[in-house]
N, C-alpha and C positions, 0 to 999 in steps of 0.2 A: 219738466227736464228739459235743460239748455241745449241748444243745439250751436255748432260755429256759426251759423249765420245769424243767430240773434246777438252774438258779441260783436262790440266796436271797438276798433284797436285806435288809440289817439296816441300823438307824438305830445310828450310833455318836456319840451326841453329846459323849462326852468328846474324840473328835478331829474335831468338828465334820465330820461326813462321812456317806453311805450309803455300805455297801459290798455289793459283790456277790460271794457266794461259791459257789464249785463246789467240791464234796468238801471243804467246810471250808477252802478258800483263797482268798483275795482276789484275785479275777481282774478287779476293778474297782472305781473309787468316783468319788463326787461330792461335791467338797468345797463347803462353803457357811460363811459368817459371818451371824450372827445381831446385829442393832440394833432399836432400838424399832419393832415391828410388821414388819420388813423380814427377809428370808431372801435374801441375797445369794449366789447361786451361781457358784461362781468357777473351778472345774476340773473338767473330767469325764475319767476316763481309765480304757482297758480295757488288758489285757494285749494287745500283739500276735497271739499266736498266738489268742485269743480273739473277734479282732474280727469282726464280719459276722454275728453270731448272735444279735442281740439284746438283748445285754447292756447298753448303754448307754440303750437304750430304756427296759428294764426299771428301771435306776436311776431315770431322770427322771421313770416315772410313779411309782413307789413314793414318791420325795421327794415329788414336787408333791401326790400324794395325801395323804401327811400334812400338809403345810402346808395343803393347804384342810380334812382334819377337824379341825385343831387351830382354824381359822377366825379366828387374832387375827394372821395375816400378809400380806404381801404378798410377791411374788416381784422381785428384780430379777436377769435372767439375765447377768450378765457373761462368764459360760460361751458361747463359740460354740456348743456343742453343746445345751445348754440352750435357747439363745434360737430356734435352728431348731427343735427339738423341739416349742416350743411354738408357731411360726409354722405346723407341720404338724398340730396339734392344736389348734384353736380352741377347744375346750371347756375350755381351760386360761387362757386369756387373761384371763379374769378374774382372775385371780391376780395379775398383773404389776400394778407400781406404778403409780399415775397422777401 
């Protein structure tokens, strides 16, 4: 059984997504689109067999942390998972577009 600590999140700018890897296999991803100063998160997916193990949360945190670290973009969460995750983690609300 996998746990969040076994999952690695990598940024794949060539595919416009962050990927969650377990034993080198993609088990989830968060898609995004970039425009001037804005990162729009469009879709988050986790393989059904891996659901409920914190993988989507790990994807959200990693992606949003990188957006914050870059400091030049705001976030538009069109993906319902990312929007809900930000609602439950108010310390990330400063990233939302105004």
